[in-house]
N, CA and C atoms as a LAMMPS dump frame, in Angstrom:
ITEM: TIMESTEP
0
ITEM: NUMBER OF ATOMS
432
ITEM: BOX BOUNDS ff ff ff
-5.0000000000000000e+02 5.0000000000000000e+02
-5.0000000000000000e+02 5.0000000000000000e+02
-5.0000000000000000e+02 5.0000000000000000e+02
ITEM: ATOMS id mol type element x y z
1 1 1 N -402.851 336.904 -5.562
2 1 2 C -404.163 337.162 -6.084
3 1 3 C -405.097 337.323 -4.892
4 2 1 N -405.858 338.382 -4.839
5 2 2 C -406.753 338.641 -3.73
6 2 3 C -408.152 338.808 -4.256
7 3 1 N -409.061 337.956 -3.772
8 3 2 C -410.446 338.116 -4.146
9 3 3 C -411.348 337.31 -3.221
10 4 1 N -412.64 337.56 -3.318
11 4 2 C -413.615 336.831 -2.539
12 4 3 C -414.701 336.378 -3.49
13 5 1 N -415.123 335.125 -3.369
14 5 2 C -416.032 334.6 -4.377
15 5 3 C -417.443 334.326 -3.908
16 6 1 N -417.711 334.34 -2.613
17 6 2 C -419.072 334.052 -2.196
18 6 3 C -419.422 334.708 -0.881
19 7 1 N -420.72 334.889 -0.677
20 7 2 C -421.194 335.469 0.581
21 7 3 C -420.856 334.53 1.729
22 8 1 N -421.022 333.219 1.515
23 8 2 C -420.717 332.234 2.546
24 8 3 C -419.256 332.338 2.956
25 9 1 N -418.385 332.511 1.976
26 9 2 C -416.963 332.641 2.241
27 9 3 C -416.704 333.908 3.048
28 10 1 N -417.353 334.996 2.696
29 10 2 C -417.189 336.244 3.435
30 10 3 C -417.685 336.109 4.868
31 11 1 N -418.797 335.404 5.058
32 11 2 C -419.355 335.238 6.391
33 11 3 C -418.407 334.445 7.294
34 12 1 N -417.73 333.461 6.726
35 12 2 C -416.824 332.622 7.505
36 12 3 C -415.411 333.191 7.583
37 13 1 N -415.179 334.334 6.993
38 13 2 C -413.837 334.92 6.912
39 13 3 C -413.099 335.003 8.249
40 14 1 N -413.752 335.36 9.343
41 14 2 C -413.003 335.395 10.613
42 14 3 C -412.421 334.036 11.016
43 15 1 N -412.986 332.961 10.49
44 15 2 C -412.486 331.624 10.806
45 15 3 C -411.296 331.229 9.938
46 16 1 N -411.036 331.972 8.871
47 16 2 C -409.907 331.683 7.991
48 16 3 C -408.634 332.214 8.643
49 17 1 N -407.548 331.446 8.59
50 17 2 C -406.311 331.93 9.213
51 17 3 C -405.653 333.052 8.4
52 18 1 N -404.964 333.91 9.13
53 18 2 C -404.161 334.939 8.465
54 18 3 C -402.991 334.247 7.78
55 19 1 N -402.312 334.977 6.942
56 19 2 C -401.148 334.429 6.237
57 19 3 C -400.122 333.905 7.244
58 20 1 N -399.902 334.658 8.292
59 20 2 C -398.926 334.265 9.318
60 20 3 C -399.373 332.98 10.035
61 21 1 N -400.65 332.916 10.422
62 21 2 C -401.171 331.723 11.105
63 21 3 C -401.147 330.52 10.159
64 22 1 N -401.485 330.748 8.905
65 22 2 C -401.471 329.67 7.912
66 22 3 C -400.052 329.129 7.738
67 23 1 N -399.071 330.015 7.702
68 23 2 C -397.677 329.59 7.553
69 23 3 C -397.276 328.682 8.717
70 24 1 N -397.713 329.02 9.912
71 24 2 C -397.419 328.19 11.079
72 24 3 C -398.085 326.818 10.941
73 25 1 N -399.326 326.812 10.465
74 25 2 C -400.045 325.547 10.274
75 25 3 C -399.374 324.671 9.217
76 26 1 N -398.826 325.315 8.189
77 26 2 C -398.173 324.603 7.089
78 26 3 C -396.764 324.161 7.48
79 27 1 N -396.157 324.897 8.428
80 27 2 C -394.806 324.571 8.855
81 27 3 C -393.734 325.259 8.028
82 28 1 N -394.043 326.476 7.553
83 28 2 C -393.084 327.257 6.769
84 28 3 C -393.012 328.667 7.331
85 29 1 N -392.003 329.407 6.895
86 29 2 C -391.898 330.814 7.254
87 29 3 C -393.007 331.6 6.561
88 30 1 N -393.553 332.62 7.209
89 30 2 C -394.571 333.437 6.535
90 30 3 C -394.081 333.976 5.192
91 31 1 N -392.799 334.285 5.1
92 31 2 C -392.273 334.83 3.844
93 31 3 C -392.395 333.823 2.695
94 32 1 N -392.372 332.524 3.019
95 32 2 C -392.542 331.507 1.975
96 32 3 C -393.907 331.635 1.314
97 33 1 N -394.92 331.954 2.106
98 33 2 C -396.256 332.121 1.548
99 33 3 C -396.433 333.505 0.938
100 34 1 N -395.826 334.509 1.543
101 34 2 C -395.952 335.878 1.024
102 34 3 C -395.366 336.005 -0.374
103 35 1 N -394.31 335.257 -0.658
104 35 2 C -393.65 335.337 -1.963
105 35 3 C -394.406 334.617 -3.073
106 36 1 N -395.311 333.747 -2.709
107 36 2 C -396.036 332.959 -3.722
108 36 3 C -396.999 333.86 -4.488
109 37 1 N -396.873 333.851 -5.784
110 37 2 C -397.77 334.658 -6.624
111 37 3 C -399.031 333.905 -7.006
112 38 1 N -399.022 332.591 -6.783
113 38 2 C -400.182 331.768 -7.146
114 38 3 C -401.147 331.539 -5.983
115 39 1 N -400.883 332.153 -4.851
116 39 2 C -401.676 331.926 -3.65
117 39 3 C -402.92 332.8 -3.629
118 40 1 N -404.067 332.175 -3.512
119 40 2 C -405.356 332.868 -3.456
120 40 3 C -405.585 333.347 -2.019
121 41 1 N -405.447 334.638 -1.79
122 41 2 C -405.669 335.193 -0.456
123 41 3 C -406.827 336.178 -0.499
124 42 1 N -407.34 336.477 0.678
125 42 2 C -408.465 337.394 0.803
126 42 3 C -408.036 338.536 1.719
127 43 1 N -408.13 339.745 1.233
128 43 2 C -407.752 340.903 2.035
129 43 3 C -408.833 341.148 3.08
130 44 1 N -408.423 341.27 4.328
131 44 2 C -409.344 341.51 5.438
132 44 3 C -408.691 342.568 6.331
133 45 1 N -409.03 343.825 6.078
134 45 2 C -408.348 344.911 6.779
135 45 3 C -406.894 344.932 6.362
136 46 1 N -405.997 344.884 7.342
137 46 2 C -404.57 344.878 7.021
138 46 3 C -404.02 343.472 6.824
139 47 1 N -404.832 342.477 7.108
140 47 2 C -404.382 341.089 6.989
141 47 3 C -404.84 340.448 5.689
142 48 1 N -404.053 339.466 5.275
143 48 2 C -404.471 338.601 4.171
144 48 3 C -404.828 337.255 4.781
145 49 1 N -405.985 336.731 4.423
146 49 2 C -406.438 335.455 4.965
147 49 3 C -406.427 334.395 3.869
148 50 1 N -406.357 333.15 4.3
149 50 2 C -406.273 332.033 3.366
150 50 3 C -407.397 331.051 3.655
151 51 1 N -408.04 330.609 2.606
152 51 2 C -409.092 329.603 2.681
153 51 3 C -408.522 328.328 3.306
154 52 1 N -409.266 327.687 4.203
155 52 2 C -408.77 326.459 4.85
156 52 3 C -408.38 325.345 3.877
157 53 1 N -409.103 325.2 2.783
158 53 2 C -408.762 324.164 1.8
159 53 3 C -407.385 324.45 1.192
160 54 1 N -407.096 325.717 0.961
161 54 2 C -405.792 326.102 0.427
162 54 3 C -404.701 325.784 1.434
163 55 1 N -404.981 326.036 2.718
164 55 2 C -404.003 325.723 3.764
165 55 3 C -403.674 324.233 3.721
166 56 1 N -404.697 323.401 3.62
167 56 2 C -404.456 321.957 3.605
168 56 3 C -403.711 321.513 2.35
169 57 1 N -404.011 322.133 1.219
170 57 2 C -403.258 321.809 -0.009
171 57 3 C -401.786 322.201 0.149
172 58 1 N -401.534 323.324 0.82
173 58 2 C -400.152 323.752 1.058
174 58 3 C -399.43 322.784 2.001
175 59 1 N -400.148 322.241 2.979
176 59 2 C -399.564 321.253 3.888
177 59 3 C -399.087 320.051 3.089
178 60 1 N -399.915 319.594 2.163
179 60 2 C -399.545 318.458 1.313
180 60 3 C -398.352 318.839 0.44
181 61 1 N -398.397 320.03 -0.14
182 61 2 C -397.327 320.474 -1.043
183 61 3 C -395.974 320.547 -0.328
184 62 1 N -395.936 321.201 0.826
185 62 2 C -394.66 321.392 1.514
186 62 3 C -394.222 320.147 2.288
187 63 1 N -395.177 319.388 2.82
188 63 2 C -394.864 318.147 3.522
189 63 3 C -394.161 318.304 4.853
190 64 1 N -394.222 319.473 5.459
191 64 2 C -393.545 319.697 6.737
192 64 3 C -394.375 319.265 7.945
193 65 1 N -395.679 319.169 7.77
194 65 2 C -396.584 318.761 8.848
195 65 3 C -397.602 317.788 8.275
196 66 1 N -398.244 317.075 9.169
197 66 2 C -399.264 316.139 8.703
198 66 3 C -400.571 316.888 8.468
199 67 1 N -401.364 316.366 7.565
200 67 2 C -402.664 316.974 7.27
201 67 3 C -403.557 316.966 8.516
202 68 1 N -403.639 315.861 9.274
203 68 2 C -404.486 315.892 10.469
204 68 3 C -404.069 316.956 11.497
205 69 1 N -402.752 317.156 11.655
206 69 2 C -402.284 318.205 12.58
207 69 3 C -402.77 319.577 12.126
208 70 1 N -402.586 319.869 10.855
209 70 2 C -403.005 321.163 10.317
210 70 3 C -404.527 321.304 10.378
211 71 1 N -405.249 320.216 10.112
212 71 2 C -406.707 320.251 10.186
213 71 3 C -407.157 320.59 11.603
214 72 1 N -406.51 319.987 12.594
215 72 2 C -406.824 320.307 13.997
216 72 3 C -406.529 321.77 14.301
217 73 1 N -405.425 322.271 13.767
218 73 2 C -405.079 323.687 13.968
219 73 3 C -406.133 324.61 13.354
220 74 1 N -406.644 324.24 12.177
221 74 2 C -407.678 325.058 11.526
222 74 3 C -408.942 325.115 12.37
223 75 1 N -409.347 323.975 12.907
224 75 2 C -410.55 323.939 13.751
225 75 3 C -410.311 324.726 15.043
226 76 1 N -409.142 324.552 15.651
227 76 2 C -408.812 325.29 16.874
228 76 3 C -408.799 326.792 16.609
229 77 1 N -408.261 327.188 15.459
230 77 2 C -408.24 328.604 15.083
231 77 3 C -409.669 329.141 14.979
232 78 1 N -410.535 328.37 14.337
233 78 2 C -411.936 328.793 14.201
234 78 3 C -412.609 328.878 15.571
235 79 1 N -412.324 327.923 16.442
236 79 2 C -412.917 327.945 17.786
237 79 3 C -412.503 329.191 18.55
238 80 1 N -411.274 329.59 18.369
239 80 2 C -410.755 330.752 19.088
240 80 3 C -411.23 332.07 18.475
241 81 1 N -411.267 332.161 17.151
242 81 2 C -411.521 333.435 16.49
243 81 3 C -412.925 333.6 15.923
244 82 1 N -413.614 332.486 15.663
245 82 2 C -414.95 332.573 15.057
246 82 3 C -415.777 331.337 15.413
247 83 1 N -416.143 331.19 16.686
248 83 2 C -416.856 329.984 17.126
249 83 3 C -418.132 329.687 16.326
250 84 1 N -418.764 330.707 15.812
251 84 2 C -419.993 330.509 15.038
252 84 3 C -419.728 329.782 13.72
253 85 1 N -418.479 329.725 13.286
254 85 2 C -418.147 329.128 11.99
255 85 3 C -417.341 327.834 12.1
256 86 1 N -417.222 327.302 13.317
257 86 2 C -416.456 326.069 13.513
258 86 3 C -417.029 324.931 12.676
259 87 1 N -418.336 324.812 12.659
260 87 2 C -418.965 323.727 11.897
261 87 3 C -418.612 323.821 10.407
262 88 1 N -418.595 325.034 9.87
263 88 2 C -418.256 325.218 8.456
264 88 3 C -416.805 324.813 8.186
265 89 1 N -415.905 325.162 9.09
266 89 2 C -414.497 324.797 8.927
267 89 3 C -414.352 323.278 9.021
268 90 1 N -415.073 322.65 9.944
269 90 2 C -415.036 321.189 10.044
270 90 3 C -415.546 320.536 8.762
271 91 1 N -416.579 321.096 8.159
272 91 2 C -417.095 320.58 6.89
273 91 3 C -416.034 320.676 5.793
274 92 1 N -415.358 321.822 5.719
275 92 2 C -414.313 322 4.711
276 92 3 C -413.177 320.993 4.909
277 93 1 N -412.787 320.802 6.169
278 93 2 C -411.719 319.845 6.481
279 93 3 C -412.161 318.437 6.089
280 94 1 N -413.398 318.069 6.445
281 94 2 C -413.915 316.75 6.093
282 94 3 C -413.956 316.562 4.577
283 95 1 N -414.39 317.599 3.852
284 95 2 C -414.421 317.536 2.388
285 95 3 C -413.024 317.277 1.836
286 96 1 N -412.044 317.987 2.374
287 96 2 C -410.667 317.82 1.918
288 96 3 C -410.186 316.392 2.184
289 97 1 N -410.469 315.881 3.398
290 97 2 C -410.021 314.54 3.759
291 97 3 C -410.682 313.485 2.87
292 98 1 N -411.984 313.637 2.591
293 98 2 C -412.664 312.688 1.712
294 98 3 C -412.068 312.719 0.301
295 99 1 N -411.822 313.927 -0.195
296 99 2 C -411.245 314.08 -1.531
297 99 3 C -409.847 313.461 -1.576
298 100 1 N -409.057 313.699 -0.563
299 100 2 C -407.698 313.154 -0.503
300 100 3 C -407.735 311.632 -0.44
301 101 1 N -408.658 311.085 0.343
302 101 2 C -408.786 309.637 0.446
303 101 3 C -409.175 309.048 -0.913
304 102 1 N -410.131 309.682 -1.575
305 102 2 C -410.573 309.197 -2.891
306 102 3 C -409.417 309.222 -3.887
307 103 1 N -408.601 310.271 -3.855
308 103 2 C -407.449 310.358 -4.757
309 103 3 C -406.445 309.249 -4.473
310 104 1 N -406.245 308.943 -3.191
311 104 2 C -405.303 307.879 -2.828
312 104 3 C -405.822 306.518 -3.279
313 105 1 N -407.123 306.298 -3.083
314 105 2 C -407.713 305.03 -3.518
315 105 3 C -407.578 304.892 -5.027
316 106 1 N -407.878 305.971 -5.746
317 106 2 C -407.764 305.95 -7.205
318 106 3 C -406.322 305.695 -7.636
319 107 1 N -405.389 306.359 -6.982
320 107 2 C -403.975 306.168 -7.322
321 107 3 C -403.553 304.728 -7.037
322 108 1 N -404.068 304.157 -5.943
323 108 2 C -403.751 302.773 -5.611
324 108 3 C -404.305 301.81 -6.642
325 109 1 N -405.508 302.077 -7.135
326 109 2 C -406.114 301.226 -8.154
327 109 3 C -405.297 301.281 -9.431
328 110 1 N -404.867 302.466 -9.809
329 110 2 C -404.037 302.616 -10.999
330 110 3 C -402.708 301.887 -10.793
331 111 1 N -402.169 302.006 -9.608
332 111 2 C -400.903 301.35 -9.316
333 111 3 C -401.055 299.83 -9.416
334 112 1 N -402.123 299.258 -8.874
335 112 2 C -402.334 297.81 -8.953
336 112 3 C -402.477 297.36 -10.406
337 113 1 N -403.198 298.144 -11.188
338 113 2 C -403.335 297.802 -12.602
339 113 3 C -401.967 297.8 -13.278
340 114 1 N -401.172 298.75 -12.95
341 114 2 C -399.849 298.838 -13.545
342 114 3 C -398.998 297.635 -13.146
343 115 1 N -399.07 297.226 -11.9
344 115 2 C -398.319 296.055 -11.45
345 115 3 C -398.804 294.809 -12.18
346 116 1 N -400.118 294.691 -12.323
347 116 2 C -400.677 293.545 -13.057
348 116 3 C -400.166 293.532 -14.5
349 117 1 N -400.152 294.7 -15.101
350 117 2 C -399.691 294.789 -16.487
351 117 3 C -398.211 294.429 -16.592
352 118 1 N -397.446 294.896 -15.65
353 118 2 C -396.016 294.579 -15.651
354 118 3 C -395.813 293.079 -15.495
355 119 1 N -396.548 292.482 -14.578
356 119 2 C -396.417 291.036 -14.372
357 119 3 C -396.805 290.253 -15.622
358 120 1 N -397.858 290.712 -16.296
359 120 2 C -398.26 290.051 -17.542
360 120 3 C -397.146 290.121 -18.582
361 121 1 N -396.517 291.286 -18.678
362 121 2 C -395.438 291.463 -19.657
363 121 3 C -394.21 290.639 -19.286
364 122 1 N -393.965 290.509 -17.988
365 122 2 C -392.772 289.785 -17.537
366 122 3 C -392.984 288.28 -17.407
367 123 1 N -394.231 287.838 -17.489
368 123 2 C -394.555 286.417 -17.266
369 123 3 C -393.634 285.456 -18.019
370 124 1 N -393.343 285.696 -19.298
371 124 2 C -392.469 284.744 -20.007
372 124 3 C -391.047 284.693 -19.44
373 125 1 N -390.644 285.695 -18.699
374 125 2 C -389.274 285.777 -18.204
375 125 3 C -389.143 285.38 -16.732
376 126 1 N -390.301 285.206 -16.074
377 126 2 C -390.272 284.835 -14.66
378 126 3 C -390.272 283.312 -14.561
379 127 1 N -389.311 282.784 -13.794
380 127 2 C -389.221 281.336 -13.642
381 127 3 C -390.434 280.785 -12.905
382 128 1 N -390.742 279.562 -13.211
383 128 2 C -391.87 278.899 -12.574
384 128 3 C -391.679 278.9 -11.055
385 129 1 N -392.735 279.253 -10.325
386 129 2 C -392.669 279.292 -8.864
387 129 3 C -392.165 280.608 -8.305
388 130 1 N -391.708 281.521 -9.133
389 130 2 C -391.19 282.804 -8.649
390 130 3 C -392.132 283.979 -8.929
391 131 1 N -393.315 283.673 -9.438
392 131 2 C -394.287 284.724 -9.77
393 131 3 C -394.686 285.516 -8.534
394 132 1 N -394.965 284.824 -7.424
395 132 2 C -395.391 285.498 -6.203
396 132 3 C -394.278 286.4 -5.658
397 133 1 N -393.067 285.934 -5.691
398 133 2 C -391.934 286.738 -5.226
399 133 3 C -391.765 287.975 -6.102
400 134 1 N -391.915 287.818 -7.408
401 134 2 C -391.815 288.961 -8.322
402 134 3 C -392.925 289.978 -8.026
403 135 1 N -394.134 289.476 -7.794
404 135 2 C -395.248 290.375 -7.48
405 135 3 C -394.992 291.126 -6.179
406 136 1 N -394.518 290.445 -5.138
407 136 2 C -394.221 291.094 -3.859
408 136 3 C -393.141 292.162 -4.024
409 137 1 N -392.134 291.851 -4.809
410 137 2 C -391.052 292.822 -5.051
411 137 3 C -391.583 294.069 -5.757
412 138 1 N -392.443 293.866 -6.747
413 138 2 C -393.029 295.015 -7.459
414 138 3 C -393.899 295.853 -6.529
415 139 1 N -394.716 295.2 -5.71
416 139 2 C -395.601 295.949 -4.794
417 139 3 C -394.779 296.714 -3.749
418 140 1 N -393.731 296.079 -3.259
419 140 2 C -392.865 296.757 -2.283
420 140 3 C -392.212 297.983 -2.917
421 141 1 N -391.733 297.842 -4.115
422 141 2 C -391.102 298.973 -4.825
423 141 3 C -392.114 300.064 -5.116
424 142 1 N -393.339 299.679 -5.457
425 142 2 C -394.367 300.671 -5.786
426 142 3 C -394.828 301.437 -4.552
427 143 1 N -394.715 300.843 -3.368
428 143 2 C -395.188 301.516 -2.157
429 143 3 C -394.157 302.489 -1.592
430 144 1 N -392.953 302.462 -2.134
431 144 2 C -391.899 303.357 -1.613
432 144 3 C -391.937 304.699 -2.244
């Protein structure tokens, strides 16, 4: 899918990585991204460019590189190809990191509630004095 949705996005377009550069940042072959029909790309001359937020979501999806590594690559790419838009790319990266952190915190809260609920259900079956050990075992299993 190829489209552009805002003037701001168009202005920062030189700071967006090409499909090939994005694939390197994600840690996959360019063909892996080229074959995706769900990928939102922007046609820029002969190149297709990818929004930095999409690049970071792909990093999470594929899991071949760390998000901070890819985020650094996005900023470095902007510094090299569009220095005037580095601040905008840093803002996008920061937004992504804040959103990801919030999702992790939320998931952790849900996980703790689930452990509490499990412990409540198991309470009649846990021997006296073994509640703490059962809780530690559940938390260890949930963190894996």
